[in-house]
ZADO-697062 format. One record per residue (C-alpha): residue number from 0; residue in three letters; x negated, y negated, z. Coordinates in steps of 0.5 Angstrom, whole numbers. Layout:
<nodes>
[node NUM "ala" [X Y Z]]
...
</nodes>
This chain:
<nodes>
[node 0 "met" [0 0 0]]
[node 1 "gly" [-3 -7 -2]]
[node 2 "lys" [-1 -14 0]]
[node 3 "val" [0 -19 -5]]
[node 4 "glu" [-2 -26 -5]]
[node 5 "tyr" [3 -32 -8]]
[node 6 "gln" [-3 -34 -12]]
[node 7 "asn" [-4 -27 -15]]
[node 8 "ala" [4 -26 -16]]
[node 9 "ile" [6 -31 -21]]
[node 10 "ile" [4 -34 -27]]
[node 11 "tyr" [7 -41 -26]]
[node 12 "pro" [4 -46 -21]]
[node 13 "ala" [10 -48 -17]]
[node 14 "ser" [13 -47 -10]]
[node 15 "phe" [18 -42 -13]]
[node 16 "tyr" [18 -37 -19]]
[node 17 "tyr" [24 -34 -22]]
[node 18 "thr" [24 -28 -26]]
[node 19 "arg" [29 -23 -29]]
[node 20 "gln" [27 -16 -28]]
[node 21 "glu" [29 -10 -32]]
[node 22 "leu" [28 -3 -28]]
[node 23 "arg" [28 3 -33]]
[node 24 "his" [25 10 -32]]
[node 25 "asp" [20 9 -38]]
[node 26 "leu" [17 3 -34]]
[node 27 "thr" [12 4 -28]]
[node 28 "pro" [15 1 -22]]
[node 29 "phe" [11 -4 -18]]
[node 30 "pro" [8 0 -12]]
[node 31 "glu" [10 -1 -5]]
[node 32 "his" [7 -7 -2]]
[node 33 "asn" [8 -13 3]]
[node 34 "his" [6 -20 1]]
[node 35 "asp" [5 -27 4]]
[node 36 "phe" [11 -31 2]]
[node 37 "tyr" [19 -30 2]]
[node 38 "glu" [23 -27 -3]]
[node 39 "phe" [30 -25 -5]]
[node 40 "phe" [33 -21 -11]]
[node 41 "leu" [40 -21 -13]]
[node 42 "val" [42 -14 -17]]
[node 43 "val" [46 -16 -23]]
[node 44 "ser" [47 -9 -26]]
[node 45 "gly" [46 -2 -25]]
[node 46 "arg" [44 1 -18]]
[node 47 "val" [37 0 -14]]
[node 48 "leu" [34 4 -9]]
[node 49 "his" [30 -1 -5]]
[node 50 "arg" [25 2 0]]
[node 51 "phe" [25 -3 6]]
[node 52 "asn" [21 -3 12]]
[node 53 "gly" [21 5 12]]
[node 54 "arg" [28 6 10]]
[node 55 "asn" [31 7 3]]
[node 56 "val" [38 3 1]]
[node 57 "val" [42 3 -5]]
[node 58 "leu" [44 -4 -7]]
[node 59 "thr" [49 -5 -12]]
[node 60 "pro" [51 -11 -17]]
[node 61 "gly" [53 -17 -13]]
[node 62 "met" [48 -15 -7]]
[node 63 "ile" [42 -20 -5]]
[node 64 "gln" [36 -18 -1]]
[node 65 "leu" [32 -23 3]]
[node 66 "ile" [25 -21 4]]
[node 67 "arg" [20 -24 9]]
[node 68 "pro" [13 -24 9]]
[node 69 "glu" [10 -18 12]]
[node 70 "asp" [16 -14 10]]
[node 71 "thr" [14 -8 6]]
[node 72 "his" [18 -6 0]]
[node 73 "gln" [19 -3 -7]]
[node 74 "val" [24 -3 -12]]
[node 75 "leu" [26 3 -16]]
[node 76 "leu" [31 6 -20]]
[node 77 "pro" [36 12 -16]]
[node 78 "asp" [37 18 -19]]
[node 79 "gly" [43 18 -24]]
[node 80 "thr" [42 11 -26]]
[node 81 "ile" [39 9 -33]]
[node 82 "glu" [37 2 -32]]
[node 83 "ala" [38 -4 -27]]
[node 84 "val" [37 -11 -28]]
[node 85 "ile" [35 -16 -22]]
[node 86 "tyr" [34 -23 -21]]
[node 87 "asn" [28 -25 -17]]
[node 88 "cys" [25 -31 -14]]
[node 89 "asn" [18 -32 -10]]
[node 90 "ile" [18 -38 -5]]
[node 91 "lys" [12 -40 -2]]
[node 92 "lys" [12 -40 6]]
[node 93 "gly" [10 -48 6]]
[node 94 "glu" [17 -49 2]]
[node 95 "phe" [22 -44 5]]
[node 96 "ile" [20 -46 12]]
[node 97 "pro" [21 -53 12]]
[node 98 "leu" [28 -53 7]]
[node 99 "phe" [30 -48 12]]
[node 100 "ser" [29 -52 18]]
[node 101 "phe" [32 -58 14]]
[node 102 "leu" [38 -54 13]]
[node 103 "ile" [39 -52 20]]
[node 104 "gly" [37 -59 23]]
[node 105 "asn" [36 -59 31]]
[node 106 "asp" [39 -52 32]]
[node 107 "arg" [33 -47 34]]
[node 108 "cys" [36 -41 30]]
[node 109 "ser" [30 -37 27]]
[node 110 "val" [29 -34 20]]
[node 111 "asp" [28 -28 24]]
[node 112 "glu" [35 -28 26]]
[node 113 "leu" [38 -28 19]]
[node 114 "ile" [41 -21 16]]
[node 115 "gln" [37 -19 10]]
[node 116 "thr" [42 -16 6]]
[node 117 "met" [49 -18 4]]
[node 118 "asp" [54 -16 -1]]
[node 119 "leu" [57 -22 -6]]
[node 120 "val" [61 -17 -11]]
[node 121 "asn" [67 -20 -14]]
[node 122 "ser" [66 -27 -10]]
[node 123 "pro" [65 -34 -13]]
[node 124 "glu" [58 -34 -10]]
[node 125 "phe" [56 -28 -14]]
[node 126 "ser" [58 -31 -21]]
[node 127 "ser" [56 -38 -19]]
[node 128 "leu" [49 -36 -16]]
[node 129 "ser" [48 -32 -23]]
[node 130 "arg" [49 -37 -27]]
[node 131 "arg" [45 -42 -24]]
[node 132 "ile" [39 -37 -24]]
[node 133 "glu" [40 -36 -31]]
[node 134 "lys" [40 -43 -32]]
[node 135 "ile" [33 -44 -28]]
[node 136 "leu" [30 -38 -32]]
[node 137 "glu" [31 -42 -39]]
[node 138 "leu" [28 -49 -36]]
[node 139 "gln" [23 -46 -32]]
[node 140 "cys" [17 -45 -37]]
[node 141 "asn" [20 -51 -42]]
[node 142 "thr" [15 -56 -42]]
[node 143 "asn" [19 -62 -44]]
[node 144 "ile" [23 -61 -37]]
[node 145 "pro" [20 -65 -31]]
[node 146 "asp" [17 -62 -26]]
[node 147 "phe" [21 -65 -21]]
[node 148 "leu" [27 -63 -24]]
[node 149 "arg" [25 -56 -24]]
[node 150 "gly" [23 -57 -17]]
[node 151 "ala" [30 -60 -15]]
[node 152 "leu" [34 -54 -19]]
[node 153 "ser" [30 -49 -15]]
[node 154 "arg" [31 -52 -8]]
[node 155 "ser" [38 -53 -9]]
[node 156 "ile" [39 -45 -11]]
[node 157 "leu" [35 -43 -5]]
[node 158 "ser" [39 -48 -1]]
[node 159 "glu" [45 -44 -3]]
[node 160 "val" [42 -37 -2]]
[node 161 "ile" [40 -39 5]]
[node 162 "cys" [46 -42 7]]
[node 163 "leu" [50 -36 5]]
[node 164 "phe" [45 -32 9]]
[node 165 "leu" [46 -36 15]]
[node 166 "glu" [54 -36 14]]
[node 167 "arg" [54 -28 14]]
[node 168 "thr" [49 -28 20]]
[node 169 "val" [54 -32 24]]
[node 170 "arg" [60 -29 21]]
[node 171 "asn" [57 -22 23]]
[node 172 "glu" [55 -25 30]]
[node 173 "leu" [63 -27 31]]
[node 174 "leu" [66 -21 29]]
[node 175 "glu" [66 -15 33]]
[node 176 "pro" [63 -8 30]]
[node 177 "glu" [69 -4 26]]
[node 178 "trp" [67 2 31]]
[node 179 "leu" [68 -3 37]]
[node 180 "gln" [75 -5 34]]
[node 181 "thr" [77 2 34]]
[node 182 "ile" [75 3 41]]
[node 183 "phe" [79 -3 43]]
[node 184 "ser" [85 0 39]]
[node 185 "glu" [85 7 41]]
[node 186 "met" [84 6 48]]
[node 187 "arg" [91 3 49]]
[node 188 "lys" [94 10 48]]
[node 189 "pro" [96 12 55]]
[node 190 "glu" [93 19 54]]
[node 191 "asn" [86 15 53]]
[node 192 "phe" [86 10 58]]
[node 193 "met" [89 15 63]]
[node 194 "ala" [83 19 62]]
[node 195 "gly" [78 13 63]]
[node 196 "leu" [71 11 62]]
[node 197 "pro" [69 18 60]]
[node 198 "arg" [74 18 54]]
[node 199 "met" [72 11 52]]
[node 200 "gln" [65 13 52]]
[node 201 "ala" [66 19 48]]
[node 202 "leu" [70 16 43]]
[node 203 "ala" [65 10 42]]
[node 204 "gly" [59 15 41]]
[node 205 "arg" [55 10 45]]
[node 206 "ser" [51 10 51]]
[node 207 "arg" [55 7 57]]
[node 208 "glu" [50 1 58]]
[node 209 "his" [51 -1 50]]
[node 210 "leu" [59 0 51]]
[node 211 "ser" [59 -5 57]]
[node 212 "arg" [54 -10 53]]
[node 213 "met" [58 -10 47]]
[node 214 "phe" [65 -11 51]]
[node 215 "arg" [62 -17 55]]
[node 216 "gln" [59 -20 48]]
[node 217 "tyr" [65 -20 44]]
[node 218 "tyr" [71 -19 49]]
[node 219 "gly" [68 -23 55]]
[node 220 "ile" [70 -17 60]]
[node 221 "thr" [67 -10 62]]
[node 222 "pro" [70 -3 59]]
[node 223 "arg" [72 -2 67]]
[node 224 "glu" [76 -9 67]]
[node 225 "tyr" [79 -7 60]]
[node 226 "leu" [82 0 63]]
[node 227 "leu" [84 -4 69]]
[node 228 "glu" [88 -9 65]]
[node 229 "leu" [91 -3 61]]
[node 230 "arg" [93 1 67]]
[node 231 "leu" [96 -5 70]]
[node 232 "cys" [101 -7 64]]
[node 233 "arg" [103 0 64]]
[node 234 "val" [105 0 71]]
[node 235 "thr" [109 -6 70]]
[node 236 "glu" [113 -3 64]]
[node 237 "leu" [114 3 68]]
[node 238 "leu" [117 -1 74]]
[node 239 "ala" [121 -5 69]]
[node 240 "tyr" [124 1 65]]
[node 241 "gln" [124 7 69]]
[node 242 "asn" [127 9 76]]
[node 243 "leu" [120 12 78]]
[node 244 "ser" [117 11 85]]
[node 245 "ile" [111 6 86]]
[node 246 "leu" [107 12 87]]
[node 247 "glu" [109 16 81]]
[node 248 "ala" [109 9 77]]
[node 249 "ala" [102 8 79]]
[node 250 "cys" [100 16 78]]
[node 251 "arg" [103 16 71]]
[node 252 "ala" [98 10 69]]
[node 253 "gly" [92 13 71]]
[node 254 "phe" [91 10 78]]
[node 255 "asn" [89 16 83]]
[node 256 "asn" [88 11 89]]
[node 257 "leu" [95 8 92]]
[node 258 "ala" [91 3 96]]
[node 259 "tyr" [87 1 91]]
[node 260 "phe" [92 0 86]]
[node 261 "arg" [96 -4 90]]
[node 262 "lys" [90 -9 91]]
[node 263 "cys" [89 -9 84]]
[node 264 "phe" [96 -11 82]]
[node 265 "arg" [97 -16 87]]
[node 266 "ala" [91 -19 85]]
[node 267 "arg" [93 -19 78]]
[node 268 "phe" [100 -21 78]]
[node 269 "gly" [100 -25 85]]
[node 270 "val" [106 -20 88]]
[node 271 "thr" [106 -13 91]]
[node 272 "pro" [109 -8 86]]
[node 273 "lys" [116 -7 90]]
[node 274 "leu" [117 -15 90]]
[node 275 "tyr" [115 -15 82]]
[node 276 "arg" [120 -9 81]]
[node 277 "lys" [126 -13 85]]
[node 278 "arg" [124 -20 81]]
[node 279 "tyr" [125 -16 75]]
[node 280 "gln" [131 -13 76]]
[node 281 "asp" [134 -19 79]]
[node 282 "val" [133 -23 72]]
</nodes>
């Protein structure tokens, strides 16, 4: 594996360099490598096998990949794909970092916090980005175009790409993972919340520590607090609509300790279970 330096990677003496690259089985792929500059590439057609930091990931049209300095990667064709086309851009560190800093202002967000792969397929952003890169490819080696104009157009494309990665990164942080959404929904079923934390952990397939951390991050409560809320809400339904004793209602909601149940119920609703039932029936 070799390291590629920016000055040896391009033929055009600028801070940016865009290329249209075809991948075919009769063409020798560039070997696995890392480099001292930033890079992104957009898959335009075909499927691409990207060896990235020790993992193999198949990228399809509309997907865009960000490569940071020191990332190790190689772009190949996967089995079953005859050819693929990507738009690639190399950017000097001295160009990328100041532009990134300008875009985020005084925020302390780091480039290292950005996600590095996103899918733009069937989005207006994919069509727009493709057209703009095609345009800069036409202008890049046109000696009649002033350098400042080529630089401005290149920076505007890079700004768009950085903003897309920033937006997707923030969106991913705000939206809970799909598996967590599923757990949150599945645990509403009586057979699950009555089985308690062991059932939740089994459904999640994650450690108790990881599950607790994700609940606090996305919901602001612990798994235990969520289960308690589900059980207490179940008790209120049973007290309101079924002719059960308070002990029977508590047990059917998953409470095994009547004193603990009464304490939790009063803390949550401000009244005892008996008074809650009476007030509901008097309405």
